[in-house]
C-alpha positions as CSV (number, residue, x, y, z in Angstrom):
1,X,89.2,105.0,98.4
2,X,100.2,104.6,101.0
3,X,101.3,101.1,101.4
4,X,103.0,98.6,104.0
5,X,105.5,97.3,101.7
6,X,102.7,97.7,99.3
7,X,99.4,99.7,99.8
8,X,99.2,99.4,103.6
9,X,102.2,101.3,105.0
10,X,99.9,104.1,106.3
11,X,96.6,102.1,106.6
12,X,97.6,99.2,108.8
13,X,98.4,101.3,111.9
14,X,95.0,102.8,111.6
15,X,93.0,99.7,110.9
16,X,91.9,97.3,113.6
17,X,93.5,93.8,113.5
18,X,91.4,91.2,111.8
19,X,90.5,87.8,113.3
20,X,92.9,85.1,112.8
21,X,95.9,87.5,112.3
22,X,97.9,85.3,114.7
23,X,97.4,82.0,112.8
24,X,100.4,80.2,111.5
25,X,100.9,81.4,107.8
26,X,100.1,78.9,105.0
27,X,101.3,80.8,102.1
28,X,101.7,78.9,98.8
29,X,103.9,80.8,96.3
30,X,104.8,79.2,93.0
31,X,108.5,79.4,92.2
32,X,107.8,79.1,88.4
33,X,107.8,83.0,88.1
34,X,109.4,85.6,90.4
35,X,106.2,87.6,90.2
36,X,105.3,90.8,92.0
37,X,103.0,89.9,94.9
38,X,101.1,91.2,98.0
39,X,99.8,89.6,101.1
40,X,96.0,88.9,100.9
41,X,95.6,89.7,104.6
42,X,97.2,93.2,104.2
43,X,94.9,93.8,101.2
44,X,91.9,92.6,103.0
45,X,92.5,94.9,106.0
46,X,93.2,97.8,103.6
47,X,89.9,97.2,101.7
48,X,88.0,97.0,105.1
49,X,89.7,100.3,106.1
50,X,88.8,102.1,102.9
51,X,85.2,100.7,103.0
52,X,84.6,102.7,106.2
53,X,85.3,106.0,104.3
54,X,83.2,105.2,101.3
55,X,80.2,103.7,103.1
56,X,78.7,107.1,103.8
57,X,79.9,108.6,100.5
58,X,77.8,106.8,97.7
59,X,79.3,108.9,94.8
60,X,82.9,107.5,95.2
61,X,84.5,104.2,95.3
62,X,87.8,102.6,96.4
63,X,89.9,100.0,94.6
64,X,93.3,98.2,95.0
65,X,95.5,100.0,92.5
66,X,98.5,98.5,90.7
67,X,100.9,101.4,90.0
68,X,104.0,101.4,87.9
69,X,107.2,102.3,89.4
70,X,108.0,104.1,86.1
71,X,104.9,106.1,85.0
72,X,105.6,105.0,81.4
73,X,105.3,101.4,82.1
74,X,101.9,100.2,80.7
75,X,99.1,98.8,82.6
76,X,97.4,96.8,79.8
77,X,96.9,93.1,80.3
78,X,97.4,92.9,84.1
79,X,95.7,90.3,86.3
80,X,96.0,89.0,89.7
81,X,96.1,85.3,90.8
82,X,94.9,84.8,94.4
83,X,96.5,81.6,95.6
84,X,96.6,79.8,99.0
85,X,96.4,76.3,100.5
86,X,92.6,76.1,99.7
87,X,92.4,79.3,97.6
88,X,92.7,79.6,93.8
89,X,91.1,82.6,92.0
90,X,91.9,85.1,89.2
91,X,91.1,88.8,90.0
92,X,90.5,91.0,87.0
93,X,92.5,94.3,86.8
94,X,90.9,97.1,84.7
95,X,92.8,99.2,82.0
96,X,93.9,101.8,84.5
97,X,95.2,99.3,87.0
98,X,92.5,99.0,89.5
99,X,91.0,95.7,91.0
100,X,88.0,94.9,93.2
101,X,89.2,92.6,96.0
102,X,86.9,89.8,97.0
103,X,86.5,89.5,100.7
104,X,87.0,85.8,101.2
105,X,87.2,84.3,104.6
106,X,89.0,81.3,103.3
107,X,91.7,83.2,101.6
108,X,92.3,85.2,104.8
109,X,92.6,81.9,106.8
110,X,95.0,80.5,104.2
111,X,97.2,83.7,104.4
112,X,96.9,83.7,100.6
113,X,99.0,85.8,98.3
114,X,98.1,88.0,95.4
115,X,100.4,87.3,92.6
116,X,100.6,89.9,89.7
117,X,101.2,88.4,86.2
118,X,104.4,90.5,85.9
119,X,108.0,90.0,87.2
120,X,109.1,91.9,90.3
121,X,110.4,95.4,90.1
122,X,108.1,97.2,87.8
123,X,104.9,97.6,89.8
124,X,103.6,98.1,93.4
125,X,100.3,97.8,95.2
126,X,98.4,100.8,96.7
127,X,94.8,102.1,97.1
128,X,92.7,104.4,94.9
129,X,89.7,106.5,95.5
130,X,87.8,107.6,92.3
131,X,84.3,108.8,91.3
132,X,81.8,106.1,90.4
133,X,81.0,105.8,86.7
134,X,77.4,105.8,85.4
135,X,76.3,103.1,83.0
136,X,74.3,105.5,80.9
137,X,77.2,108.0,80.7
138,X,75.1,111.0,82.0
139,X,76.3,113.1,84.9
140,X,74.7,116.0,86.6
141,X,77.1,118.8,87.3
142,X,75.9,119.3,90.9
143,X,76.4,115.6,91.5
144,X,80.0,115.8,90.1
145,X,80.8,118.6,92.4
146,X,79.4,116.6,95.4
147,X,81.4,113.7,94.3
148,X,84.5,115.6,94.3
149,X,83.8,116.9,97.8
150,X,83.2,113.4,99.0
151,X,86.4,112.1,97.5
152,X,88.6,114.9,99.1
153,X,86.9,114.3,102.3
154,X,87.6,110.6,102.4
155,X,91.2,111.3,101.5
156,X,91.6,113.7,104.3
157,X,90.0,111.4,106.9
158,X,91.9,108.4,105.8
159,X,95.4,109.8,106.2
160,X,96.0,112.5,103.7
161,X,94.9,115.6,105.7
162,X,98.4,117.3,105.8
163,X,99.1,116.7,102.0
164,X,95.6,118.1,101.1
165,X,95.8,121.0,103.5
166,X,94.3,124.1,101.8
167,X,93.3,122.1,98.7
168,X,89.9,122.5,97.2
169,X,88.1,120.9,94.3
170,X,88.4,122.8,90.9
171,X,87.0,120.2,88.5
172,X,86.6,116.6,87.3
173,X,88.7,114.5,84.9
174,X,87.2,112.0,82.5
175,X,90.1,109.8,81.8
176,X,90.7,107.9,78.6
177,X,93.6,106.1,76.9
178,X,96.5,108.2,75.7
179,X,96.0,109.1,72.1
180,X,92.2,108.6,72.2
181,X,89.8,111.2,70.9
182,X,86.7,110.8,73.1
183,X,83.7,113.0,72.8
184,X,82.5,114.3,76.2
185,X,79.7,116.9,75.9
186,X,78.4,119.4,78.3
187,X,74.9,120.9,78.4
188,X,74.1,123.9,80.5
189,X,71.6,126.7,80.8
190,X,74.1,128.8,78.9
191,X,77.0,127.7,76.7
192,X,77.6,123.9,75.9
193,X,79.7,121.8,73.7
194,X,82.5,119.4,73.9
195,X,84.9,119.4,77.0
196,X,88.5,120.3,76.1
197,X,90.9,117.4,75.8
198,X,94.3,117.6,77.4
199,X,97.3,115.3,78.0
200,X,97.4,114.8,81.8
201,X,98.0,112.6,84.7
202,X,94.7,110.8,85.6
203,X,94.7,111.4,89.3
204,X,96.4,113.7,91.7
205,X,100.1,113.2,91.8
206,X,102.3,111.9,89.0
207,X,102.7,108.2,89.9
208,X,100.6,107.3,86.8
209,X,101.5,107.9,83.1
210,X,99.9,110.4,80.8
211,X,96.4,109.8,79.6
212,X,93.9,111.7,77.5
213,X,91.6,113.7,79.8
214,X,88.3,115.4,79.1
215,X,88.4,118.3,81.7
216,X,85.4,119.7,83.3
217,X,86.8,122.8,85.1
218,X,84.1,124.4,87.4
219,X,85.2,128.0,86.6
220,X,84.6,127.5,82.8
221,X,80.9,126.6,83.0
222,X,77.6,127.4,84.6
223,X,76.8,125.4,87.8
224,X,73.8,123.7,86.4
225,X,73.7,121.2,83.6
226,X,74.8,117.7,82.6
227,X,77.8,115.9,81.0
228,X,77.5,113.1,78.6
229,X,80.3,110.8,77.8
230,X,79.7,109.1,74.4
231,X,82.3,106.5,75.2
232,X,82.9,105.1,78.7
233,X,86.0,106.5,80.5
234,X,88.7,104.4,82.1
235,X,88.1,106.3,85.4
236,X,86.8,109.6,86.7
237,X,89.2,111.6,88.7
238,X,89.4,114.9,90.5
239,X,91.2,118.2,89.9
240,X,92.5,120.1,92.9
241,X,94.2,123.6,93.1
């Protein structure tokens, strides 16, 4: 839910300019570390852009995504420092590199920067749509199918129509750390049991590393039923043809 130099290259020409964009910049960047960074204003505009496409799609969400330049580079232990003349905050990054951007007027006015706690050259900033996780770990199969349709629809409308031309939803990926052995069970009117585990990329494309994925492929199961995750997934992605 691609980038300027970072995650706004495609999005900024489509998004309306935000108030104050002509203000003189007041960026404060520490020289102590040559860290990877992104403009808060760029990220703010991208978050507002993505929000438009998730607002009417309650089953999906959009995050800022920290991606590795080398898919094998780990995403563990990442965090963001939002810093400006009157802004100082730490933003958590989850285990698969996603962060929720706070929409802060002061940080926008400061033209603050987002500094990753890693040196330049290994990561970049982008955006990510994914399916919303349930706190109770229970997912209705019909809802998962609807979520996949919402996600591919949001992707198409927000700039990926050509790339997704002819694509359709084939299934859902419950994403876990590589090497994990999660138990994700499916109950239907007919057969049931554990979903198969595969080593795969968590989302479409191969910009991320290999994770353990519990794969719900539509063609393998009846349409009605539920899935229960006995441990929380890192994320829930989609499978296209």
